[in-house]
N, C-alpha and C positions, 0 to 999 in steps of 0.2 A: 483486364487489369485485376490484380489480386485485391481481395477485400482486406482491409486493415484489421489487425487485432485490436479489440477494444480493451483499453486498460483503465482501471481505477487505481489512482495513486493514494497512498496512505503516508502521511507525515506526522511525526511526533515532535512537538516543540518542547524540548527538555529544558526546564528552568528558564523560560523566556529567552531562548537563544536569539540574539540579535540578527544572526545570519539565517534564521529558519526560512523566511520567505524566499530568499535568494537561492538557498539549497533546493527548495521545493520547485522553483522555476527551472533550475538546472535539471532536476529529475524529469520534469515535464518535457523539456527540450530533448533530453536523451531518449525518452520514449518515442517522441515524434520522429527523431532522427532514425530510429529503428523501425519506421513505418507502422507505428502504433497510433491509434486515435485515442487520446485521453478523453474519456467520457465523464470523468468526475474526479474529485479530490476530497478525501476525508482527512481531517486533522484533529489532533488532540493535544492540549496543553497539559503537561505532567511535571511533577517534581522528581519522579522516580519511574524508571522503566519497569513494567510488569514482567517479571522473570518467566512467567508461564506462557504469555501470549503477546508480549511486547506492548500492546495497547491495553486499556482496561477491558474487562470482559463485556461490559455493556457496549463498548465501542466495537467489539468484534461483531455483535449482533447488528449494529448499525451498518458496518462494512458489508456484512453478508446481505442485508436487505438492499443496500445501495447497489451492490454488484448485480443482484438479481434484477432490480428495477431498471438499471442502466444497460442490462445485458452485457456486462463486462466479461470478456474472455479470461482476463487475468487481473490479479491484484498485485501491485508492485509497492513494496515498502521502501521507505527512505533510508534504511540502515541495514546493516548485516544482522541477520537474526541468528540466535543460538540454535543448536540442533533441537533442543526441547521446544523452543518457540516455533520452529519450522514444522515439527511433527504435529504439535497442537493446532496450529493454524491450518495446516493441510487438512486435518480432520474436520475442523470447524467450518472452513470455507469450501470444503468439498473439492479440493484440487484446482480451484480457480486461483492459481497461485503461481507467481513467477519467482523461481528460486535462484536463477542464474543472473549474472551481470547482463545489463542491457547495453 
């Protein structure tokens, strides 16, 4: 039996979106349907998306620490990231990063 890919999910709740929890559960279900094991979920409530790294810079440090502690193979974000966000996060998270659709 193949070992499952360990995934850390990251969700951003923009302006107290009432559908946030449902969307995050959908992301978790999609990851599991793709034979991934969800080992953790990091969330952040924001009024505005960070154009450089999607989440706040302090949250990036938390995500990096959680990914390391949970031995996550990939980090999956709940939204499409801009090319700049992708580049910055790949550098900061050291390629523990899922950039394609799941």
